[in-house]
C-alpha positions in Angstrom: -84.8 135.9 -4.7 -81.9 138.3 -5.1 -81.2 140.4 -8.2 -77.9 138.6 -8.8 -79.5 135.1 -8.6 -82.2 136.3 -11.1 -79.5 137.6 -13.4 -77.6 134.3 -13.2 -80.8 132.3 -14.0 -81.6 134.5 -17.0 -78.0 134.2 -18.3 -78.2 130.4 -17.9 -81.5 130.3 -19.8 -80.1 132.4 -22.6 -77.1 130.1 -23.0 -79.4 127.1 -22.9 -81.6 128.5 -25.7 -78.5 129.3 -27.8 -77.3 125.7 -27.5 -80.7 124.0 -28.0 -82.1 126.2 -30.7 -79.2 127.6 -32.6 -76.9 124.6 -32.1 -80.0 122.4 -32.7 -80.6 124.1 -36.1 -77.1 123.1 -37.2 -77.4 119.7 -35.8 -80.7 118.9 -37.5 -79.2 120.0 -40.9 -76.3 117.6 -40.6 -78.6 114.9 -39.1 -80.6 115.1 -42.4 -77.5 114.4 -44.4 -76.5 111.6 -42.1 -79.9 109.8 -42.0 -80.3 110.2 -45.8 -76.8 108.8 -46.4 -77.4 105.8 -44.1 -80.8 105.1 -45.8 -79.1 105.0 -49.2 -76.4 102.6 -48.0 -73.5 105.1 -48.0 -70.7 105.2 -45.6 -70.5 108.2 -43.2 -67.0 108.7 -42.0 -67.5 111.7 -39.8 -70.4 113.7 -38.3 -69.1 117.1 -37.1 -70.7 120.1 -35.5 -68.3 122.9 -36.3 -65.3 123.0 -38.6 -61.5 122.7 -38.0 -59.6 120.9 -35.3 -61.5 118.5 -33.1 -62.3 119.6 -29.5 -63.6 116.2 -28.5 -65.4 113.2 -30.1 -66.0 109.5 -30.1 -66.3 106.7 -32.7 -69.1 104.3 -33.1 -68.7 101.6 -35.7 -67.6 103.3 -38.9 -68.5 106.9 -38.0 -66.6 109.4 -35.9 -68.8 112.0 -34.0 -67.1 115.2 -33.0 -67.4 118.8 -31.8 -65.0 121.0 -33.7 -63.3 124.3 -32.9 -65.0 126.7 -35.3 -68.8 126.9 -34.5 -69.6 128.2 -38.0 -71.8 125.3 -39.1 -71.0 121.6 -39.5 -70.6 118.8 -42.0 -71.1 115.1 -42.6 -68.1 113.5 -44.4 -69.3 111.1 -47.1 -66.3 110.2 -49.2 -68.4 108.6 -52.0 -70.3 111.9 -52.7 -67.7 114.7 -52.8 -64.1 115.4 -52.3 -64.2 118.1 -49.5 -60.8 117.4 -48.0 -60.0 121.1 -47.4 -63.1 121.5 -45.2 -63.7 118.0 -43.8 -60.1 116.7 -43.5 -58.5 113.7 -45.1 -60.3 110.4 -45.4 -58.6 108.1 -43.0 -58.9 104.9 -45.0 -60.1 105.5 -48.5 -59.9 101.8 -49.4 -62.6 101.1 -46.8 -65.1 103.2 -48.8 -67.6 100.7 -50.4 -67.8 100.9 -54.2 -71.6 101.3 -54.3 -72.6 102.8 -57.6 -74.5 106.0 -56.8 -77.5 107.1 -58.7 -78.5 110.6 -59.4 -81.4 110.2 -57.0 -79.0 109.1 -54.2 -77.0 112.3 -54.5 -80.0 114.6 -54.7 -81.7 113.0 -51.7 -78.5 113.1 -49.5 -77.6 116.7 -50.5 -81.2 118.0 -50.2 -81.9 116.2 -46.9 -80.1 118.9 -44.7 -82.4 121.7 -46.0 -85.4 119.4 -45.8 -84.7 118.7 -42.1 -84.2 122.4 -41.4 -87.7 123.0 -42.9 -89.1 120.1 -40.7 -87.5 121.7 -37.6 -89.0 125.1 -38.6 -92.4 123.4 -39.0 -92.1 121.8 -35.6 -91.3 125.1 -34.0 -94.2 126.7 -35.9 -96.6 124.1 -34.5 -95.4 124.7 -31.0 -95.8 128.5 -31.6 -99.3 127.9 -33.1 -100.3 126.1 -29.9 -98.7 128.7 -27.6 -99.8 131.7 -29.7 -97.6 134.4 -31.2 -97.1 137.6 -29.2 -97.9 140.8 -31.2 -97.9 144.4 -30.0 -101.3 145.7 -31.1 -100.0 148.6 -33.0 -97.3 146.6 -34.9 -100.0 144.3 -36.3 -101.5 147.3 -38.3 -100.4 149.8 -40.8 -101.6 153.0 -39.2 -99.0 155.7 -38.3 -99.1 156.6 -34.6 -96.8 159.6 -34.8 -94.2 161.3 -37.0 -90.8 161.7 -35.4 -89.7 165.3 -35.9 -85.9 164.7 -36.1 -83.6 161.7 -36.6 -80.0 161.3 -35.5 -78.6 160.1 -38.9 -75.2 159.4 -37.4 -73.5 160.4 -34.1 -73.8 164.1 -33.8 -75.7 164.6 -37.1 -79.4 165.6 -36.6 -81.8 166.0 -39.6 -85.5 166.6 -40.0 -87.1 163.2 -40.5 -88.2 162.2 -44.0 -91.7 161.6 -42.7 -91.9 165.1 -41.3 -90.6 166.6 -44.5 -93.2 164.6 -46.6 -96.1 165.7 -44.3 -97.1 162.2 -43.0 -99.6 162.6 -40.2 -100.7 160.5 -37.2 -103.6 158.3 -38.3 -102.4 157.9 -41.9 -102.7 154.4 -43.1 -99.9 153.2 -45.4 -101.3 150.6 -47.7 -98.6 150.2 -50.3 -94.9 150.9 -50.7 -93.4 150.9 -54.2 -96.5 148.9 -55.4 -96.2 146.3 -52.7 -99.2 146.0 -50.3 -98.3 146.3 -46.6 -100.5 145.2 -43.8 -98.4 145.7 -40.7 -95.6 148.0 -39.4 -93.3 145.0 -39.8 -94.0 145.0 -43.5 -93.6 148.8 -43.7 -90.2 148.7 -41.9 -89.0 145.8 -44.1 -90.2 147.3 -47.4 -88.5 150.7 -46.6 -85.3 149.0 -45.5 -84.9 146.8 -48.6 -86.3 149.4 -51.1 -84.4 149.9 -54.4 -86.2 153.1 -55.7 -83.9 156.1 -56.2 -84.0 159.6 -57.6 -82.1 160.6 -60.7 -79.4 161.9 -58.3 -79.2 158.4 -56.7 -80.9 159.4 -53.4 -83.1 156.7 -51.7 -86.7 157.2 -52.5 -90.0 155.4 -52.0 -93.6 155.8 -53.3 -96.2 155.4 -50.6 -99.9 154.9 -51.1 -101.7 156.5 -48.1 -105.2 156.4 -46.9 -106.1 159.5 -45.0 -109.7 159.6 -43.9 -111.6 158.7 -47.0 -108.9 160.0 -49.4 -106.3 157.8 -50.9 -103.2 159.3 -52.6 -99.6 158.7 -53.6 -96.8 160.4 -51.7 -93.1 160.2 -52.6 -90.7 160.2 -49.6 -87.0 160.2 -49.4 -85.8 157.8 -46.6 -82.6 158.7 -44.8 -79.8 156.2 -44.2 -79.6 156.0 -40.4 -76.7 154.3 -38.6 -78.3 151.8 -36.2 -75.0 150.4 -34.9 -72.3 152.8 -33.7 -69.4 150.2 -34.2 -70.2 148.4 -37.5 -71.4 151.5 -39.3 -74.5 149.6 -40.6 -77.0 152.0 -42.2 -80.6 151.3 -43.0 -83.3 153.3 -44.8 -85.6 154.9 -42.3 -88.7 157.2 -42.5 -89.1 158.3 -38.9 -92.6 157.1 -38.1 -94.0 155.2 -35.1 -96.8 152.6 -35.2 -100.2 153.4 -33.7 -100.2 152.3 -30.0 -103.5 152.2 -28.2 -103.4 153.8 -24.7 -105.2 151.8 -22.0 -105.7 153.2 -18.5 -104.4 150.8 -15.9 -104.7 150.8 -12.1 -101.7 148.5 -11.9 -103.7 145.6 -10.4 -105.4 147.9 -7.9 -102.2 149.5 -6.6 -102.9 152.9 -8.1 -105.8 155.3 -7.4 -107.0 156.6 -10.7 -108.2 160.2 -11.0 -112.0 160.8 -10.7 -114.0 159.7 -13.7 -111.5 157.1 -15.0 -111.8 153.3 -14.7 -109.3 150.5 -15.2 -109.3 149.4 -18.9 -110.5 152.7 -20.4 -109.1 153.1 -23.8 -108.2 156.8 -24.7 -109.7 157.7 -28.1 -109.7 161.5 -28.3 -108.5 164.6 -26.6 -110.3 168.0 -26.8 -107.9 170.9 -26.1 -108.9 174.3 -24.5 -109.2 177.6 -26.3 -110.9 176.1 -29.3 -107.8 174.2 -30.3 -109.9 171.3 -31.5 -110.5 167.7 -30.9 -107.7 165.2 -31.9 -107.7 161.5 -32.3 -105.1 159.8 -30.1 -102.8 157.4 -31.9 -99.7 157.0 -29.7 -98.2 158.0 -26.4 -95.7 160.4 -28.0 -98.5 162.1 -29.9 -100.7 162.3 -26.8 -97.8 163.8 -24.8 -97.3 166.5 -27.5 -101.0 167.3 -27.5 -101.0 167.7 -23.7 -98.1 170.2 -23.9 -100.3 172.3 -26.2 -102.9 172.6 -23.5 -100.7 174.9 -21.5 -101.9 173.2 -18.3 -105.5 174.1 -18.8 -108.2 171.4 -18.4 -108.8 169.1 -21.3 -111.5 166.5 -22.1 -110.6 162.9 -22.9 -113.0 160.6 -24.7 -112.4 157.1 -23.6 -113.9 153.8 -24.9 -115.3 151.8 -22.0 -116.9 148.5 -21.3 -118.4 145.7 -23.5 -120.2 146.6 -25.7 -117.9 149.6 -25.9 -119.3 153.1 -25.4 -117.6 156.5 -25.5 -117.4 158.4 -22.2 -116.1 162.0 -21.8 -113.9 162.6 -18.8 -112.4 166.0 -17.7 -108.7 166.0 -16.8 -106.3 168.8 -15.7 -102.7 168.0 -16.9 -100.1 168.1 -14.1 -96.7 169.6 -14.3 -94.2 166.9 -13.3 -90.4 166.5 -13.4 -89.5 164.6 -16.6 -85.8 164.9 -17.2 -83.2 164.9 -14.5 -80.5 167.5 -14.2 -77.7 166.7 -16.7 -74.6 168.3 -18.2 -72.8 169.0 -21.4 -69.2 169.6 -22.5 -68.8 171.2 -25.9 -65.4 171.7 -27.6 -63.9 172.3 -31.0 -62.1 169.7 -33.0 -60.8 170.1 -36.6 -63.0 173.1 -37.1 -66.1 171.3 -36.0 -68.1 171.7 -32.8 -68.5 168.5 -30.7 -70.7 167.9 -27.7 -70.7 165.3 -24.9 -74.0 164.9 -23.2 -73.5 163.8 -19.6 -75.9 162.0 -17.4 -75.6 161.3 -13.6 -75.9 157.5 -12.9 -75.4 155.2 -9.9 -72.5 152.8 -9.6 -74.7 150.0 -11.0 -76.4 151.1 -14.3 -79.3 148.8 -13.7 -80.1 150.3 -10.3 -83.2 152.4 -10.8 -84.3 152.3 -7.1 -85.5 155.7 -5.6 -82.6 155.5 -3.2 -79.9 155.1 -5.9 -77.1 157.6 -5.5 -76.2 159.1 -8.9 -72.7 160.3 -8.3 -71.1 159.3 -11.6 -71.3 161.7 -14.5 -71.0 159.6 -17.7 -71.1 160.2 -21.4 -74.5 159.4 -23.1 -73.9 160.0 -26.8 -71.3 158.6 -29.2 -69.0 160.9 -31.1 -68.8 160.8 -34.9 -66.2 158.2 -36.3 -64.1 161.0 -37.6 -63.5 162.4 -34.1 -60.1 161.4 -32.5 -62.0 160.8 -29.3 -64.7 158.5 -30.8 -63.0 155.4 -29.3 -62.5 157.0 -25.9 -65.6 159.2 -25.2 -68.1 156.3 -25.7 -71.4 155.8 -23.9 -70.5 154.9 -20.3 -67.2 156.8 -20.1 -67.1 158.6 -16.7 -65.9 162.2 -16.3 -64.0 161.8 -13.1 -62.4 165.2 -13.1 -61.8 168.3 -15.1 -58.8 170.7 -15.1 -58.3 174.2 -16.4 -55.8 177.0 -15.8 -58.3 179.1 -13.9 -59.8 176.3 -11.7 -57.0 173.7 -11.5 -58.2 170.1 -11.0 -61.7 169.5 -9.6 -63.4 166.2 -9.1 -66.7 165.8 -10.9 -69.6 163.9 -9.4 -72.7 165.9 -10.4 -73.8 168.4 -13.1 -73.5 171.2 -10.5 -69.7 170.7 -10.5 -69.6 171.7 -14.2 -70.5 175.3 -13.3 -66.9 175.8 -12.4 -65.9 175.4 -16.1 -68.8 177.3 -17.7 -66.7 180.0 -19.4 -66.2 179.7 -23.1 -63.0 179.3 -25.1 -61.1 177.3 -22.4 -58.7 174.5 -22.7 -60.0 171.7 -20.5 -58.3 168.4 -19.5 -60.8 165.6 -19.0 -59.9 162.8 -16.6 -61.8 159.8 -17.9 -62.6 156.4 -16.5 -63.3 154.1 -19.5 -66.0 151.4 -19.4 -63.3 148.7 -19.6 -61.6 150.0 -16.4 -58.8 152.0 -18.0 -58.1 155.6 -17.1 -56.9 158.3 -19.4 -56.7 162.1 -19.8 -57.6 164.0 -22.9 -57.3 167.8 -23.6 -60.0 169.6 -25.6 -59.7 173.2 -26.9 -62.2 176.1 -27.2 -64.3 174.2 -24.7 -66.9 175.0 -22.1 -69.0 173.0 -19.6 -72.7 173.5 -18.9 -75.2 172.5 -16.3 -78.6 171.7 -17.7 -81.4 172.0 -15.2 -84.1 169.4 -14.8 -87.0 169.7 -17.2 -90.7 169.6 -16.3 -93.5 168.6 -18.6 -97.3 168.4 -18.6 -98.6 164.9 -18.1 -102.0 163.3 -17.7 -101.2 161.5 -14.4 -102.6 158.3 -15.8 -100.8 155.0 -15.6 -101.0 153.4 -19.0 -100.8 149.9 -20.3 -99.8 149.0 -23.9 -101.8 146.1 -25.1 -100.1 142.9 -26.5 -102.2 140.4 -28.4 -101.6 136.7 -28.7 -102.7 135.4 -32.0 -102.8 131.9 -33.5 -100.9 131.9 -36.8 -101.0 128.6 -38.7 -97.7 126.8 -39.1 -98.0 127.3 -42.9 -98.5 131.0 -42.5 -95.4 131.3 -40.2 -93.3 129.3 -42.7 -94.6 131.4 -45.7 -93.8 134.6 -43.8 -90.2 133.4 -43.1 -89.8 132.3 -46.8 -91.0 135.7 -48.0 -88.7 137.6 -45.6 -85.7 135.4 -46.6 -86.4 135.8 -50.3 -86.9 139.6 -50.0 -83.7 140.0 -48.1 -81.7 138.0 -50.7 -83.2 140.0 -53.5 -82.4 143.3 -51.7 -78.9 142.0 -51.0 -78.2 141.2 -54.7 -79.9 144.4 -56.1 -77.2 147.1 -56.7 -79.8 149.8 -56.1 -80.5 148.6 -52.6 -78.8 149.9 -49.5 -78.7 146.4 -48.0 -75.2 144.8 -48.6 -73.2 141.9 -47.6 -71.9 143.9 -44.6 -75.4 143.7 -43.1 -75.4 139.9 -42.9 -75.4 138.6 -39.3 -72.9 136.0 -38.2 -72.7 133.7 -35.2 -72.0 136.5 -32.7 -75.1 138.5 -33.6 -77.3 135.4 -33.9 -76.2 134.2 -30.4 -76.6 137.7 -29.0 -80.2 137.9 -30.4 -81.1 134.6 -28.9 -79.7 135.8 -25.6 -81.8 139.0 -25.8 -85.0 137.1 -26.6 -84.5 134.4 -23.9 -87.0 136.1 -21.7 -89.8 134.7 -24.0 -89.6 131.2 -25.4 -92.2 132.2 -28.1 -89.9 134.9 -29.5 -87.0 132.3 -29.4 -89.2 130.0 -31.5 -90.0 132.8 -34.0 -86.2 133.5 -34.5 -85.5 129.7 -34.8 -88.1 129.4 -37.6 -86.5 132.2 -39.5 -83.0 130.9 -39.1 -83.9 127.4 -40.3 -85.7 128.7 -43.4 -82.6 130.8 -44.0 -80.3 127.8 -43.7 -82.5 125.7 -46.0 -82.7 128.5 -48.6 -79.0 129.4 -48.6 -77.7 125.9 -48.6 -79.7 125.1 -51.7 -78.2 127.9 -53.7 -76.3 126.5 -56.7 -72.9 127.5 -55.3 -70.0 125.1 -55.1 -69.2 123.9 -51.6 -72.9 124.4 -50.6 -75.4 121.6 -50.9 -77.0 123.3 -53.9 -73.6 123.3 -55.7 -73.3 119.6 -55.2 -76.8 119.0 -56.6 -75.8 121.2 -59.6 -72.7 119.1 -60.3 -74.7 115.9 -60.0 -77.2 117.4 -62.5 -74.5 118.3 -64.9 -73.1 114.8 -64.7 -76.5 113.4 -65.4 -77.0 115.6 -68.4 -73.6 114.8 -69.9 -73.9 111.2 -68.9 -70.4 110.9 -67.5 -68.6 112.2 -64.4 -66.9 115.6 -64.4 -63.1 115.4 -64.4 -61.8 115.2 -60.9 -59.2 117.9 -61.7 -62.0 120.3 -62.6 -64.1 119.4 -59.5 -61.0 119.8 -57.3 -60.1 123.2 -58.8 -63.6 124.6 -58.5 -64.0 123.3 -54.9 -60.6 124.8 -54.0 -61.4 128.2 -55.4 -64.8 128.3 -53.7 -63.5 127.0 -50.4 -61.0 129.8 -50.2 -63.7 132.3 -51.3 -66.0 130.9 -48.6 -63.3 131.2 -45.9 -62.6 134.8 -46.9 -66.3 135.6 -46.9 -66.8 134.0 -43.5 -63.8 135.9 -42.1 -65.2 139.2 -43.4 -68.7 138.4 -41.9 -67.1 137.4 -38.5 -65.1 140.6 -38.4 -68.1 142.8 -39.2 -70.2 140.7 -36.8 -67.8 141.2 -34.0 -67.9 144.9 -34.5 -71.7 144.8 -34.6 -71.8 142.8 -31.4 -69.6 145.4 -29.6 -71.9 148.1 -31.0 -74.9 146.3 -29.7 -73.3 146.2 -26.2 -72.8 150.0 -26.6 -76.4 150.4 -27.4 -77.5 148.5 -24.3 -75.2 150.7 -22.2 -76.6 153.8 -23.9 -80.2 152.6 -23.2 -79.5 152.1 -19.5 -77.8 155.5 -19.3 -80.6 157.2 -21.1 -83.2 155.7 -18.7 -81.4 157.5 -15.9 -82.3 160.9 -17.5 -86.0 160.3 -16.7 -87.8 160.6 -13.4 -89.8 157.4 -12.7 
C-alpha cells in the first residue's frame, strides 16, 4: 500500500470521526429536545443541525429537518416554549401551533433533555471504552518526576531557567499535593498547575507543592512560568518544566535487532553506576538516562536491570558509544530594533515527512519562530526556505546546505535573504549587522540499546470516566471565572480546534471516545448554566414564572433574549477568530515538529 493511499485513508477516517462523534454530539443534544417535546405533546416546527441559512433539508409531517450553514451547534424550534426568532428564524404558521397549556414540568423536561442525552451519549462511549480499555502511558498514570527540564522557551526567542530547576525538584520526587489538592497522576499535576490561582504579593504565579522524596515529605513553593504553547494565538499556560517518569524497557524490535551481550528483550533499566566513583543513580526517564551517560565520559558503566517473572535484578556491563546525534545545521543572526535575532536553519528533503535514509536534504528551512514584535515574524516562520543570500562582498549565492552559509560568516554584514514561504510565495528581506554560521554535526554518548516505552491498557468504569470528565469541566470553569487564574476566555476551544483534535486522534478510536466523553459532559454542563438563550436560562425563566405564578411579560423576555443573543453572537465570533489563529498555530507546530525531527540522525 503506497504512502499516499495510507495518507488518504487516514484523512478519510479523521473526517468520518469528526462527523460521527463531534456532529453526533450536537445531534444527540437536539434529539433529546425533539423526543422530549414529542413525548409531551408539543409541536416541533424545525430540527436543525447548525444555525443560519439552510443548506439542504426536508419536511416530514409538521417538522422541517435541515442542515444549516453555521456548524456552531443546533436547535429545535418549539414555538410554544420560547420566542427565539433571532436564532431559529420566524415561525411559518403561528396559528397552527396548538394551544396546549404547558406545565412547569413540561418545560423543564424539554429544556433539560438535551443535556441529559449528552450525558447518555457520554455514558455509552464510556461503556465502549470500558470494554476496549483505556490507553495510558505508564509514566503519566503516576505522580513521580522523571526529569527536570533545565530551560524553557517562554516565548519565541526567550529562554529562561525552568521553575522546576530553580526550585530544586529532582528526578524521583513524588508530587502528592498542589495547593492542597491531592494529585495522583501527571495529568492531575499538569491540570492543577495550569488552572492554579495562587500568586505572590507581586502578582507572580505561584504554587505550593507537597513532595515526597525518599522517606521525607516537605512543602516546596514554586513559581510557574507562563509559556506560549501556540505561536499564532498567543495562548499562555502555567508550566513547571518537569517530565513524567518513563520506564525504559530494552527491546529487540521483534527479533530484528541484535542486543549487546548480557541484555535480554524485556529488561527494564532500573539503575546506572557511573565510573570514577560517580555513584549509582536510579533511572527515571530517557532524558535523565541520556544525561547520566554523558557524565560517564565514554567509560564503561554498569546497568542494573529488572528481568523475568518473578522479577530479579541483574547487573550488566555496558560501554557507551559515541554516535552522531544532531545533523549539520545553520544559523543566521541579525540585529533588529536594538535586539539580536536568530534563525535556526535545518536541512530537509522536499517532502517533510520523508525520513528515509536516501532522502536528499537540499532545502535549508527555518526551524524557530521569531517573537511577535519582530517585523519578520509573519515571514520567517517554521518551514520558510532560505533559497539564496546576497551580500556586497559575495553577490547572490544559492543556498542548499549549511556549508553554503560559510560564504557569509563575517560579522556586521547587510544580507538580503531570498525566501520561499510555506504558502508558495517568494519574497526578499534585508537584515542588518548580520552573519551566517555553519553548525557542525553533534555527537553524543548513547547506550546502543533500542528501547520501548510501555503503554498500559486499563479498565476504568464508565462512572469513573464520567466523574473525571465532570471534575475536569468543573475545574476548568472555576479557573476560567477566577480573576487570579491565567486561564481566560481566549483559551476556549471552538469548532476548528475541536475538529483538529479529532483529526489528530483519529489513529486511535479509544482516544476519540475519550475526547467525545469530555465534549459531551462539557455540552451538558454549559447548556444548563442559567444564562438566557441557553437551556439553563429557559429553565430559569420557567422557574421564575412558577414562583411568581404568572408569565413574565413578553416585552421583558424579548428584550433579555435579544441582548443575550447579540452577546452570544459576539462571543462566538471572538472564539472563532481566536480558534482560527490557534488552528493556524497548531499547523505551524506540526511543521516545526517535522522539521525538528530532521535535525536528528535515526
